[in-house]
MDAnalysis code that builds the backbone (N, CA, C; Angstrom):
import MDAnalysis as mda
import numpy as np

u = mda.Universe.empty(612, n_residues=204, atom_resindex=np.repeat(np.arange(204), 3), trajectory=True)
u.add_TopologyAttr("name", ["N", "CA", "C"] * 204)
u.add_TopologyAttr("resid", np.arange(1, 205))
u.add_TopologyAttr("resname", ["MET", "THR", "VAL", "THR", "ALA", "CYS", "GLU", "VAL", "ARG", "ILE", "HIS", "ALA", "PRO", "SER", "TRP", "THR", "PRO", "ARG", "ALA", "GLU", "ILE", "GLU", "CYS", "TYR", "VAL", "ARG", "GLN", "GLN", "LEU", "ASP", "TRP", "LEU", "ARG", "ARG", "ALA", "TRP", "ASP", "ARG", "MET", "GLN", "GLU", "ARG", "THR", "PRO", "GLN", "SER", "LEU", "SER", "GLU", "SER", "PRO", "THR", "GLU", "VAL", "ARG", "TYR", "LEU", "GLY", "ARG", "ALA", "LEU", "ALA", "LEU", "ASP", "PHE", "ARG", "ALA", "SER", "LEU", "PHE", "VAL", "ASP", "ILE", "GLN", "ARG", "HIS", "GLY", "ASP", "THR", "LEU", "ARG", "VAL", "HIS", "ALA", "PRO", "LEU", "ASP", "ALA", "ASP", "ILE", "GLY", "ALA", "LEU", "ILE", "ARG", "ALA", "TRP", "LEU", "LEU", "ASP", "ARG", "ALA", "GLU", "ARG", "LEU", "LEU", "ALA", "TRP", "ARG", "LEU", "ALA", "ARG", "ILE", "ALA", "GLN", "LYS", "LEU", "GLY", "ARG", "ALA", "PRO", "SER", "ARG", "PHE", "ALA", "LEU", "SER", "ASN", "ALA", "GLN", "THR", "GLN", "TRP", "GLY", "SER", "CYS", "THR", "ARG", "ARG", "GLY", "HIS", "ILE", "ARG", "LEU", "ASN", "TRP", "ARG", "LEU", "VAL", "GLN", "ALA", "PRO", "LEU", "ALA", "LEU", "ILE", "ASP", "TYR", "VAL", "ALA", "ALA", "HIS", "GLU", "LEU", "ALA", "HIS", "LEU", "VAL", "HIS", "LEU", "ASP", "HIS", "SER", "PRO", "ARG", "PHE", "TRP", "ALA", "GLN", "VAL", "ALA", "ALA", "LEU", "CYS", "PRO", "GLU", "ALA", "LEU", "ALA", "ARG", "ARG", "ALA", "GLU", "LEU", "ARG", "THR", "MET", "SER", "ALA", "THR", "LEU", "PHE", "GLN", "VAL"])
u.atoms.positions = np.array([
    [77.135, 84.759, 104.900],
    [77.633, 84.566, 103.542],
    [78.664, 85.626, 103.214],
    [79.747, 85.204, 102.557],
    [80.782, 86.099, 102.080],
    [80.888, 85.957, 100.572],
    [80.785, 87.084, 99.863],
    [80.883, 87.086, 98.414],
    [82.201, 87.708, 98.012],
    [83.017, 86.992, 97.241],
    [84.250, 87.537, 96.692],
    [84.155, 87.476, 95.175],
    [85.191, 87.956, 94.512],
    [85.186, 87.931, 93.048],
    [85.288, 86.510, 92.510],
    [85.676, 85.572, 93.376],
    [85.887, 84.194, 92.934],
    [84.837, 83.207, 93.420],
    [84.175, 83.530, 94.531],
    [83.296, 82.529, 95.116],
    [82.286, 83.142, 96.074],
    [81.283, 82.331, 96.410],
    [80.339, 82.660, 97.476],
    [80.573, 81.623, 98.569],
    [80.913, 82.106, 99.772],
    [81.240, 81.188, 100.861],
    [80.167, 81.278, 101.946],
    [79.719, 80.139, 102.424],
    [78.691, 80.076, 103.453],
    [79.341, 79.687, 104.777],
    [79.096, 80.463, 105.814],
    [79.639, 80.168, 107.141],
    [78.479, 79.795, 108.065],
    [78.612, 78.676, 108.755],
    [77.560, 78.251, 109.676],
    [78.169, 77.317, 110.720],
    [77.579, 77.259, 111.920],
    [78.066, 76.304, 112.929],
    [77.984, 74.882, 112.397],
    [78.890, 74.041, 112.843],
    [78.970, 72.681, 112.313],
    [77.702, 71.874, 112.555],
    [76.936, 72.256, 113.578],
    [75.730, 71.479, 113.897],
    [74.487, 71.940, 113.112],
    [74.633, 72.965, 112.268],
    [73.485, 73.470, 111.515],
    [73.051, 72.445, 110.460],
    [71.781, 72.067, 110.433],
    [71.319, 71.102, 109.415],
    [71.518, 71.663, 108.006],
    [71.926, 70.814, 107.076],
    [72.162, 71.246, 105.699],
    [70.896, 71.841, 105.082],
    [69.741, 71.263, 105.402],
    [68.485, 71.761, 104.844],
    [68.229, 73.203, 105.286],
    [68.596, 73.523, 106.517],
    [68.405, 74.879, 107.018],
    [69.318, 75.863, 106.279],
    [70.552, 75.422, 106.008],
    [71.491, 76.266, 105.268],
    [70.980, 76.513, 103.859],
    [70.527, 75.468, 103.191],
    [70.030, 75.600, 101.812],
    [68.802, 76.506, 101.759],
    [67.938, 76.393, 102.760],
    [66.750, 77.251, 102.818],
    [67.160, 78.719, 102.947],
    [68.146, 78.975, 103.801],
    [68.621, 80.349, 103.992],
    [69.210, 80.906, 102.697],
    [69.997, 80.090, 101.997],
    [70.618, 80.541, 100.751],
    [69.551, 80.878, 99.718],
    [68.516, 80.026, 99.607],
    [67.433, 80.296, 98.645],
    [66.732, 81.610, 98.974],
    [66.578, 81.903, 100.256],
    [65.933, 83.151, 100.665],
    [66.777, 84.377, 100.296],
    [68.082, 84.173, 100.171],
    [68.992, 85.283, 99.893],
    [69.424, 85.356, 98.426],
    [68.771, 84.592, 97.560],
    [69.235, 84.501, 96.164],
    [69.241, 85.857, 95.461],
    [68.208, 86.663, 95.651],
    [68.175, 87.971, 94.986],
    [69.334, 88.847, 95.435],
    [69.573, 88.862, 96.766],
    [70.694, 89.652, 97.286],
    [72.018, 89.124, 96.751],
    [72.143, 87.797, 96.694],
    [73.366, 87.189, 96.197],
    [73.645, 87.575, 94.749],
    [72.599, 87.555, 93.918],
    [72.785, 87.911, 92.501],
    [73.247, 89.352, 92.366],
    [72.619, 90.264, 93.140],
    [73.006, 91.680, 93.065],
    [74.443, 91.880, 93.549],
    [74.783, 91.220, 94.655],
    [76.135, 91.358, 95.200],
    [77.167, 90.788, 94.233],
    [76.849, 89.660, 93.636],
    [77.781, 89.037, 92.696],
    [77.961, 89.904, 91.453],
    [76.866, 90.456, 90.955],
    [76.956, 91.323, 89.775],
    [77.817, 92.555, 90.051],
    [77.615, 93.163, 91.240],
    [78.423, 94.338, 91.589],
    [79.895, 93.970, 91.675],
    [80.185, 92.814, 92.246],
    [81.559, 92.377, 92.399],
    [82.217, 92.142, 91.039],
    [81.497, 91.554, 90.117],
    [82.058, 91.252, 88.805],
    [82.245, 92.499, 87.957],
    [81.412, 93.529, 88.193],
    [81.511, 94.754, 87.405],
    [82.706, 95.607, 87.792],
    [83.184, 95.449, 89.010],
    [84.290, 96.285, 89.479],
    [85.613, 95.840, 88.862],
    [86.528, 96.766, 88.754],
    [87.865, 96.449, 88.255],
    [88.851, 96.513, 89.412],
    [89.886, 95.724, 89.385],
    [90.848, 95.678, 90.485],
    [91.914, 96.766, 90.442],
    [91.568, 97.950, 89.938],
    [92.558, 99.014, 89.799],
    [93.171, 99.403, 91.135],
    [92.340, 99.571, 92.167],
    [92.867, 100.017, 93.454],
    [93.798, 98.990, 94.077],
    [93.530, 97.698, 93.801],
    [94.388, 96.673, 94.363],
    [95.762, 96.674, 93.699],
    [95.809, 96.971, 92.382],
    [97.083, 96.961, 91.688],
    [97.985, 98.087, 92.157],
    [97.403, 99.137, 92.726],
    [98.183, 100.263, 93.192],
    [98.550, 100.126, 94.670],
    [98.166, 99.045, 95.299],
    [98.383, 98.857, 96.723],
    [99.802, 98.369, 96.992],
    [100.276, 98.529, 98.234],
    [101.596, 98.000, 98.581],
    [101.605, 96.481, 98.470],
    [102.789, 95.931, 98.334],
    [102.906, 94.482, 98.150],
    [103.354, 93.767, 99.419],
    [103.811, 94.515, 100.433],
    [104.224, 93.893, 101.682],
    [104.088, 94.874, 102.834],
    [104.111, 94.328, 104.042],
    [104.034, 95.145, 105.252],
    [105.020, 94.577, 106.265],
    [105.648, 95.457, 107.034],
    [106.580, 95.002, 108.066],
    [105.827, 94.778, 109.373],
    [106.167, 93.682, 110.027],
    [105.547, 93.372, 111.318],
    [106.569, 92.640, 112.171],
    [106.954, 93.255, 113.294],
    [107.944, 92.681, 114.206],
    [109.229, 92.296, 113.479],
    [109.633, 93.169, 112.552],
    [110.894, 92.966, 111.854],
    [110.833, 92.049, 110.653],
    [109.672, 91.473, 110.391],
    [109.528, 90.565, 109.252],
    [108.688, 91.214, 108.163],
    [109.027, 90.916, 106.922],
    [108.256, 91.418, 105.795],
    [107.156, 90.408, 105.465],
    [105.904, 90.834, 105.615],
    [104.772, 89.961, 105.286],
    [104.271, 90.308, 103.891],
    [104.189, 89.317, 103.031],
    [103.633, 89.531, 101.694],
    [102.134, 89.758, 101.816],
    [101.623, 90.717, 101.056],
    [100.196, 91.030, 101.106],
    [99.459, 90.259, 100.011],
    [98.433, 89.563, 100.433],
    [97.603, 88.776, 99.517],
    [96.209, 89.393, 99.524],
    [95.874, 90.127, 98.456],
    [94.581, 90.819, 98.387],
    [93.535, 89.933, 97.726],
    [92.350, 89.918, 98.344],
    [91.232, 89.159, 97.790],
    [89.979, 90.025, 97.869],
    [89.355, 90.228, 96.722],
    [88.168, 91.073, 96.678],
    [87.035, 90.444, 97.470],
    [86.367, 91.261, 98.290],
    [85.278, 90.770, 99.123],
    [84.364, 91.931, 99.488],
    [83.124, 91.614, 99.792],
    [82.198, 92.653, 100.245],
    [82.544, 93.097, 101.658],
    [83.215, 92.235, 102.417],
    [83.497, 92.519, 103.813],
    [84.999, 92.549, 104.058],
    [85.406, 93.334, 105.033],
    [86.818, 93.449, 105.383],
    [87.198, 92.369, 106.390],
    [88.247, 91.654, 106.102],
    [88.776, 90.654, 107.020],
    [90.268, 90.534, 106.749],
    [91.102, 90.712, 107.782],
    [92.555, 90.647, 107.631],
    [93.088, 89.596, 108.581],
    [93.793, 88.626, 108.026],
    [94.342, 87.529, 108.828],
    [95.774, 87.257, 108.401],
    [96.631, 86.990, 109.397],
    [98.012, 86.628, 109.096],
    [98.123, 85.121, 108.964],
    [98.809, 84.678, 107.907],
    [99.079, 83.263, 107.686],
    [100.583, 83.120, 107.448],
    [101.335, 82.857, 108.509],
    [102.783, 82.751, 108.381],
    [103.389, 84.076, 107.940],
    [104.058, 84.059, 106.795],
    [104.685, 85.273, 106.260],
    [103.791, 85.998, 105.260],
    [102.501, 85.707, 105.308],
    [101.540, 86.356, 104.413],
    [100.439, 87.021, 105.217],
    [100.064, 88.222, 104.808],
    [98.925, 88.914, 105.416],
    [97.811, 88.929, 104.376],
    [96.766, 88.154, 104.646],
    [95.659, 88.023, 103.696],
    [94.615, 89.094, 103.988],
    [94.331, 89.905, 102.983],
    [93.410, 91.037, 103.140],
    [92.193, 90.831, 102.247],
    [91.038, 90.553, 102.863],
    [89.769, 90.528, 102.137],
    [89.151, 91.920, 102.280],
    [88.831, 92.557, 101.164],
    [88.275, 93.912, 101.223],
    [87.612, 94.263, 99.898],
    [86.667, 95.215, 99.927],
    [86.081, 95.691, 98.664],
    [87.162, 96.264, 97.759],
    [86.958, 96.180, 96.464],
    [87.967, 96.625, 95.510],
    [88.262, 98.118, 95.609],
    [87.295, 98.897, 96.114],
    [87.516, 100.337, 96.211],
    [87.990, 100.753, 97.605],
    [88.363, 99.786, 98.433],
    [88.794, 100.101, 99.796],
    [90.177, 100.744, 99.796],
    [90.441, 101.550, 100.822],
    [91.758, 102.141, 101.025],
    [92.613, 101.094, 101.742],
    [93.368, 100.331, 100.976],
    [94.135, 99.231, 101.538],
    [95.176, 99.732, 102.540],
    [95.805, 100.869, 102.225],
    [96.789, 101.427, 103.144],
    [96.190, 101.717, 104.504],
    [94.975, 102.280, 104.512],
    [94.302, 102.594, 105.777],
    [93.949, 101.315, 106.531],
    [93.536, 100.274, 105.817],
    [93.195, 99.007, 106.467],
    [94.424, 98.372, 107.112],
    [95.559, 98.446, 106.434],
    [96.786, 97.870, 106.981],
    [97.241, 98.654, 108.205],
    [97.135, 99.987, 108.136],
    [97.512, 100.793, 109.306],
    [96.625, 100.455, 110.500],
    [95.339, 100.251, 110.249],
    [94.424, 99.893, 111.332],
    [94.787, 98.534, 111.916],
    [95.188, 97.600, 111.071],
    [95.601, 96.277, 111.543],
    [96.841, 96.393, 112.416],
    [97.825, 97.178, 111.973],
    [99.042, 97.378, 112.748],
    [98.748, 98.079, 114.072],
    [97.869, 99.083, 114.019],
    [97.530, 99.843, 115.223],
    [96.876, 98.939, 116.268],
    [96.010, 98.054, 115.821],
    [95.329, 97.148, 116.741],
    [96.334, 96.244, 117.462],
    [97.317, 95.746, 116.722],
    [98.320, 94.895, 117.338],
    [99.300, 95.684, 118.198],
    [99.595, 96.902, 117.794],
    [100.527, 97.728, 118.569],
    [99.994, 98.013, 119.960],
    [98.693, 98.209, 120.074],
    [98.106, 98.576, 121.365],
    [98.397, 97.522, 122.427],
    [98.287, 96.267, 122.056],
    [98.524, 95.195, 123.030],
    [100.004, 94.853, 123.161],
    [100.694, 94.780, 122.013],
    [102.066, 94.330, 122.028],
    [102.997, 95.327, 122.722],
    [102.856, 96.615, 122.437],
    [103.732, 97.603, 123.050],
    [103.477, 97.717, 124.554],
    [102.216, 97.605, 124.948],
    [101.900, 97.630, 126.385],
    [102.542, 96.435, 127.089],
    [102.539, 95.283, 126.441],
    [103.146, 94.067, 127.002],
    [104.647, 94.243, 127.171],
    [105.341, 94.741, 126.137],
    [106.792, 94.907, 126.231],
    [107.164, 95.961, 127.267],
    [106.376, 97.018, 127.350],
    [106.646, 98.074, 128.334],
    [106.495, 97.524, 129.752],
    [105.436, 96.779, 129.996],
    [105.196, 96.210, 131.322],
    [106.293, 95.216, 131.691],
    [106.776, 94.482, 130.724],
    [107.832, 93.489, 130.958],
    [109.111, 94.156, 131.455],
    [109.491, 95.262, 130.826],
    [110.715, 95.953, 131.229],
    [110.482, 96.765, 132.499],
    [109.267, 97.256, 132.685],
    [108.947, 97.994, 133.908],
    [109.141, 97.111, 135.138],
    [108.857, 95.817, 135.020],
    [109.078, 94.889, 136.126],
    [110.555, 94.824, 136.486],
    [111.390, 94.867, 135.471],
    [112.834, 94.838, 135.686],
    [113.304, 96.104, 136.390],
    [112.680, 97.240, 136.047],
    [113.031, 98.519, 136.661],
    [112.486, 98.624, 138.078],
    [111.336, 97.986, 138.301],
    [110.687, 98.094, 139.608],
    [109.803, 99.313, 139.714],
    [109.540, 99.956, 138.576],
    [108.653, 101.124, 138.531],
    [107.834, 101.045, 137.260],
    [106.614, 101.522, 137.333],
    [105.720, 101.472, 136.178],
    [105.222, 102.871, 135.849],
    [104.913, 103.131, 134.583],
    [104.367, 104.442, 134.225],
    [102.994, 104.640, 134.854],
    [102.662, 105.888, 135.138],
    [101.340, 106.170, 135.693],
    [100.260, 106.037, 134.625],
    [100.673, 106.168, 133.377],
    [99.718, 105.999, 132.282],
    [100.487, 105.628, 131.022],
    [99.878, 104.812, 130.176],
    [100.486, 104.442, 128.900],
    [99.491, 104.693, 127.770],
    [100.003, 105.194, 126.652],
    [99.167, 105.424, 125.475],
    [100.035, 105.302, 124.230],
    [99.384, 105.111, 123.102],
    [100.093, 105.073, 121.827],
    [100.250, 106.490, 121.286],
    [101.309, 106.677, 120.527],
    [101.587, 107.969, 119.903],
    [101.517, 107.824, 118.390],
    [101.155, 108.917, 117.709],
    [101.142, 108.963, 116.246],
    [102.135, 110.001, 115.749],
    [103.174, 110.263, 116.548],
    [104.162, 111.275, 116.193],
    [104.866, 110.895, 114.886],
    [105.304, 111.908, 114.144],
    [105.934, 111.672, 112.854],
    [107.455, 111.577, 112.929],
    [108.041, 111.963, 114.051],
    [109.501, 111.959, 114.149],
    [110.016, 111.379, 115.469],
    [109.152, 111.016, 116.367],
    [109.561, 110.605, 117.709],
    [109.015, 109.226, 118.037],
    [109.880, 108.359, 118.612],
    [109.466, 106.994, 118.918],
    [108.803, 106.866, 120.270],
    [109.079, 107.775, 121.187],
    [108.460, 107.680, 122.500],
    [108.622, 108.963, 123.282],
    [107.899, 109.059, 124.387],
    [108.001, 110.229, 125.260],
    [107.608, 109.834, 126.678],
    [108.113, 110.609, 127.649],
    [107.783, 110.397, 129.052],
    [107.663, 111.761, 129.712],
    [106.559, 112.005, 130.398],
    [106.334, 113.294, 131.041],
    [106.767, 113.238, 132.507],
    [106.788, 114.408, 133.145],
    [107.141, 114.479, 134.567],
    [106.152, 113.706, 135.437],
    [104.940, 113.554, 134.946],
    [103.927, 112.806, 135.696],
    [104.032, 111.297, 135.483],
    [104.994, 110.897, 134.690],
    [105.169, 109.460, 134.465],
    [104.288, 108.890, 133.373],
    [103.775, 109.754, 132.494],
    [102.963, 109.278, 131.374],
    [103.889, 108.903, 130.213],
    [103.820, 107.686, 129.773],
    [104.664, 107.216, 128.677],
    [103.817, 106.953, 127.434],
    [104.334, 107.413, 126.301],
    [103.700, 107.166, 125.003],
    [104.720, 106.514, 124.083],
    [104.288, 105.480, 123.372],
    [105.134, 104.811, 122.388],
    [104.465, 104.887, 121.025],
    [105.242, 105.153, 120.014],
    [104.721, 105.281, 118.656],
    [104.227, 103.926, 118.150],
    [102.996, 103.891, 117.655],
    [102.413, 102.625, 117.206],
    [103.208, 101.996, 116.057],
    [103.953, 102.812, 115.292],
    [104.719, 102.283, 114.160],
    [105.852, 101.355, 114.603],
    [106.184, 101.389, 115.900],
    [107.216, 100.489, 116.415],
    [106.853, 99.023, 116.221],
    [105.575, 98.731, 116.063],
    [105.153, 97.339, 115.914],
    [105.736, 96.723, 114.636],
    [106.236, 97.568, 113.734],
    [106.892, 97.068, 112.526],
    [108.315, 96.580, 112.809],
    [108.899, 97.059, 113.894],
    [110.310, 96.785, 114.194],
    [110.477, 95.474, 114.958],
    [111.692, 94.923, 114.954],
    [111.956, 93.714, 115.764],
    [111.741, 93.997, 117.245],
    [111.435, 92.955, 117.999],
    [111.182, 93.113, 119.430],
    [112.364, 93.767, 120.155],
    [113.582, 93.483, 119.713],
    [114.759, 94.063, 120.365],
    [114.739, 95.585, 120.301],
    [114.271, 96.139, 119.196],
    [114.226, 97.595, 119.054],
    [113.056, 98.176, 119.836],
    [111.944, 97.457, 119.882],
    [110.807, 97.884, 120.701],
    [111.235, 97.949, 122.161],
    [111.972, 96.933, 122.591],
    [112.424, 96.891, 123.981],
    [113.386, 98.031, 124.292],
    [114.214, 98.406, 123.317],
    [115.125, 99.532, 123.543],
    [114.342, 100.821, 123.788],
    [113.343, 101.092, 122.954],
    [112.558, 102.318, 123.122],
    [111.810, 102.294, 124.451],
    [111.261, 101.137, 124.797],
    [110.562, 101.010, 126.078],
    [111.522, 101.274, 127.243],
    [112.729, 100.725, 127.161],
    [113.722, 100.933, 128.213],
    [114.122, 102.398, 128.299],
    [114.265, 103.031, 127.146],
    [114.631, 104.453, 127.097],
    [113.600, 105.307, 127.828],
    [112.326, 105.082, 127.525],
    [111.283, 105.900, 128.154],
    [111.106, 105.549, 129.625],
    [111.229, 104.294, 129.975],
    [111.106, 103.908, 131.389],
    [112.254, 104.483, 132.222],
    [113.439, 104.588, 131.629],
    [114.573, 105.170, 132.349],
    [114.306, 106.619, 132.718],
    [113.433, 107.281, 131.940],
    [113.074, 108.671, 132.251],
    [112.243, 108.770, 133.528],
    [111.671, 107.665, 133.973],
    [110.952, 107.688, 135.251],
    [111.919, 107.920, 136.404],
    [113.182, 107.569, 136.169],
    [114.221, 107.734, 137.187],
    [115.028, 109.011, 136.945],
    [115.362, 109.262, 135.674],
    [116.157, 110.440, 135.309],
    [115.482, 111.127, 134.118],
    [114.837, 112.249, 134.367],
    [114.109, 112.930, 133.293],
    [115.058, 113.855, 132.532],
    [116.126, 113.260, 131.997],
    [117.117, 114.008, 131.216],
    [117.885, 112.987, 130.379],
    [118.976, 113.407, 129.765],
    [119.824, 112.486, 129.015],
    [121.249, 112.547, 129.553],
    [121.352, 112.557, 130.856],
    [122.636, 112.608, 131.541],
    [123.319, 111.238, 131.496],
    [124.586, 111.163, 131.879],
    [125.259, 109.855, 131.962],
    [124.522, 108.866, 132.869],
    [123.931, 109.380, 133.948],
    [123.173, 108.494, 134.844],
    [121.961, 107.906, 134.122],
    [121.335, 108.734, 133.271],
    [120.194, 108.238, 132.490],
    [120.633, 107.102, 131.569],
    [121.720, 107.304, 130.814],
    [122.170, 106.282, 129.870],
    [122.638, 105.017, 130.590],
    [123.153, 105.197, 131.803],
    [123.522, 104.022, 132.592],
    [122.284, 103.220, 132.961],
    [121.177, 103.924, 133.243],
    [119.928, 103.243, 133.574],
    [119.371, 102.521, 132.349],
    [119.456, 103.171, 131.191],
    [119.007, 102.533, 129.951],
    [119.813, 101.252, 129.712],
    [121.144, 101.346, 129.894],
    [122.006, 100.179, 129.678],
    [121.682, 99.050, 130.646],
    [121.279, 99.395, 131.862],
    [120.912, 98.364, 132.834],
    [119.648, 97.622, 132.396],
    [118.741, 98.341, 131.752],
    [117.487, 97.734, 131.285],
    [117.651, 97.068, 129.927],
    [118.582, 97.588, 129.133],
    [118.784, 97.099, 127.763],
    [120.280, 97.113, 127.476],
    [120.994, 96.031, 127.780],
    [122.458, 96.003, 127.673],
    [123.015, 96.402, 126.305],
    [122.302, 96.156, 125.233],
    [122.784, 96.504, 123.893],
    [122.115, 97.772, 123.378],
    [121.865, 98.704, 124.276],
    [121.099, 99.909, 123.951],
    [121.702, 100.707, 122.810],
    [123.008, 100.946, 122.827],
    [123.628, 101.785, 121.798],
    [123.517, 101.154, 120.412],
    [123.720, 99.843, 120.339],
    [123.615, 99.153, 119.050],
    [122.175, 99.182, 118.542],
    [121.231, 98.989, 119.470],
    [119.819, 99.002, 119.067],
    [119.380, 100.413, 118.672],
    [119.916, 101.418, 119.361],
    [119.603, 102.804, 119.012],
    [120.076, 103.109, 117.591],
    [121.270, 102.663, 117.249],
    [121.811, 102.892, 115.906],
    [120.983, 102.159, 114.849],
    [120.576, 100.930, 115.163],
    [119.768, 100.155, 114.213],
    [118.419, 100.809, 113.982],
    [117.807, 101.326, 115.043],
    [116.513, 101.982, 114.905],
    [116.639, 103.242, 114.061],
    [117.708, 103.981, 114.236],
    [117.915, 105.184, 113.433],
    [118.042, 104.829, 111.954],
    [118.689, 103.715, 111.672],
    [118.841, 103.274, 110.286],
    [117.491, 102.900, 109.675],
    [116.617, 102.289, 110.479],
    [115.316, 101.819, 109.979],
    [114.236, 102.891, 109.992],
    [114.454, 103.965, 110.713],
    [113.393, 104.940, 110.982],
    [112.694, 105.436, 109.718],
    [113.472, 105.800, 108.695],
    [112.875, 106.348, 107.480],
    [111.870, 105.392, 106.865],
    [112.195, 104.095, 106.902],
    [111.290, 103.084, 106.339],
    [110.053, 102.909, 107.201],
    [110.245, 102.857, 108.510],
    [109.113, 102.613, 109.413],
    [108.126, 103.776, 109.432],
    [108.615, 104.981, 109.235],
    [107.724, 106.145, 109.259],
    [106.952, 106.338, 107.963],
    [107.207, 105.510, 106.968],
    [106.474, 105.628, 105.705],
    [105.027, 105.174, 105.836],
    [104.745, 104.370, 106.829],
    [103.377, 103.827, 106.999],
    [102.458, 104.891, 107.566],
])
């Protein structure tokens, strides 16, 4: 059962007999009344102070907040629907949602370009740096900032290409930039675009 400020929703497998569902609901009536009363007593102050949109892969997703006892975040087209308690830290929930997607998406883009290079990092991890989009160590460890998941794929690919090129040239020499250009032909334009967007992306 999910209780929101607007409704009580029952979730059950399609094959569950209706009588069994009704019996379960009757058994939970006291809990339901208490949960509903708590939900109605709360005010939506924290939601009114929350952000109204979030960037994801270069697109602005409108945030649709719905009061609920349980946290559930789902994307529906250009809308990110957030079910959460009224006193929840919405900003923290959105960052966690972005972080979860960044872990898989950035690893995928890095591996895709690594195939083109013919070399792969010895280790990959996400970074939480406040001013740097990526890094590569002498041991071949690459880190990409999770906030990149807000940017278009073209900019993610540029950063991935930049760090992978360091596997060949651990400097910023002309040979290094030639390697970046081989992996990402529009590297300079994408670098300039990322610099323009950086201030906005680092706000999260």
